[in-house]
C-alpha positions, -999 to 999 in steps of 0.1 A, spaced: -302 -166 -44 -273 -182 -61 -251 -166 -87 -226 -183 -109 -192 -171 -121 -181 -172 -157 -168 -207 -153 -201 -220 -138 -191 -221 -102 -216 -211 -77 -209 -180 -56 -224 -152 -36 -237 -121 -51 -208 -102 -36 -182 -126 -51 -199 -125 -84 -201 -86 -84 -166 -77 -72 -148 -81 -106 -174 -57 -122 -172 -30 -95 -137 -15 -102 -139 -17 -141 -161 9 -158 -166 -12 -190 -177 -42 -169 -197 -22 -145 -219 -8 -172 -224 -41 -188 -243 -52 -157 -264 -20 -152 -301 -25 -153 -310 -21 -190 -345 -8 -179 -328 23 -169 -321 29 -206 -288 46 -197 -307 73 -179 -283 77 -149 -251 96 -143 -223 72 -153 -197 90 -131 -220 86 -101 -226 49 -108 -189 43 -111 -183 63 -79 -207 44 -60 -195 10 -74 -158 19 -64 -171 28 -29 -188 -4 -26 -156 -22 -36 -137 -4 -9 -163 -14 16 -160 -50 8 -123 -51 18 -118 -82 41 -96 -61 63 -118 -39 84 -92 -13 90 -87 -6 54 -124 0 48 -135 36 45 -150 52 76 -187 58 75 -181 96 75 -160 91 44 -188 71 29 -214 97 37 -192 125 22 -187 104 -11 -225 97 -13 -234 133 -8 
């Protein structure tokens, strides 16, 4: 599936989502409206921030899986 940036350039879902993941206001603008806001906002932001850390191009800078599990618990 193709996604397009604000300037109409085709990009991957990861590249499209990255700018939203680290910004609360932007993150909540892409949340599924069918959820009707019925989700823990703090949890959504925590997971989004974690996803952003996991997308670091430098493998050594990514969190260890044990740290990911602790965060998700």
